C-alpha positions in Angstrom: 122.1 -73.7 -27.0 120.7 -75.9 -24.2 119.9 -74.8 -20.7 122.3 -77.4 -19.3 125.2 -75.5 -21.0 124.8 -72.3 -19.0 126.8 -71.3 -16.0 125.3 -69.9 -12.8 124.2 -66.3 -13.3 123.5 -66.8 -17.0 120.1 -66.3 -18.5 118.4 -67.0 -21.8 115.0 -67.0 -23.6 113.3 -70.4 -24.0 113.0 -71.2 -27.7 111.7 -74.8 -27.6 111.2 -77.9 -25.4 112.8 -80.9 -27.0 111.6 -84.5 -26.5 108.1 -85.8 -26.1 105.8 -87.4 -23.7 105.4 -86.9 -20.0 108.7 -85.1 -19.3 108.0 -82.5 -22.0 104.5 -82.0 -20.7 105.8 -81.6 -17.1 108.3 -78.9 -18.2 105.5 -77.0 -20.0 103.2 -77.4 -17.0 105.6 -75.9 -14.5 106.3 -72.8 -16.7 109.0 -73.6 -19.2 107.2 -72.0 -22.1 108.7 -70.5 -25.3 109.4 -66.8 -24.9 110.0 -67.0 -21.1 113.3 -66.0 -19.6 115.1 -68.7 -17.5 118.2 -68.1 -15.3 120.6 -70.6 -13.9 121.0 -70.0 -10.1 123.4 -72.8 -9.1 124.5 -76.4 -9.6 124.6 -78.9 -6.9 128.1 -79.7 -5.5 128.4 -82.8 -7.8 126.9 -81.0 -10.8 123.4 -82.5 -10.8 120.7 -81.2 -10.2 120.6 -77.6 -11.4 118.6 -74.9 -9.8 116.9 -72.5 -12.3 114.5 -69.6 -12.0 111.6 -69.2 -14.4 108.7 -66.7 -13.9 110.0 -65.9 -10.4 109.9 -69.5 -9.3 113.0 -71.6 -8.5 112.9 -75.1 -9.8 115.5 -77.9 -9.6 116.0 -80.0 -12.7 118.2 -83.0 -13.5 120.8 -82.2 -16.2 119.1 -84.6 -18.6 115.9 -82.5 -18.2 117.8 -79.2 -18.6 119.3 -80.6 -21.8 115.7 -80.7 -23.3 115.3 -77.0 -23.0 116.6 -75.1 -26.0 117.4 -71.4 -25.3 118.6 -68.3 -27.1 121.1 -66.0 -25.4 123.3 -66.6 -22.4 127.1 -66.7 -22.2 127.6 -70.4 -21.9 129.8 -71.3 -24.9 129.7 -75.0 -24.6 129.7 -77.7 -22.0 130.2 -76.7 -18.4 133.6 -77.3 -17.1 133.8 -80.1 -14.5 135.2 -79.0 -11.2 138.8 -80.1 -10.9 138.2 -82.2 -7.7 135.6 -84.3 -9.4 138.3 -86.2 -11.3 139.5 -87.7 -8.0 136.1 -89.1 -6.9 
């Protein structure tokens, strides 16, 4: 499961950081390490970015960055549901 699939309030253990290059290294540098617990705090009103907590620090990530973080656990069973009012924008 990917971090971007979780709902606010869900948590999971980081298993792997997908991708390569600078973005992978940045995620590792700010504490997204295998074995750490990450929690989704909230999504921005339009769904991007996402605020998460890892090691007691809150970090905002774009959804494409959150999709690079593979986790175990959490209750998110799939893609987040889009808010109904977004269909009218």
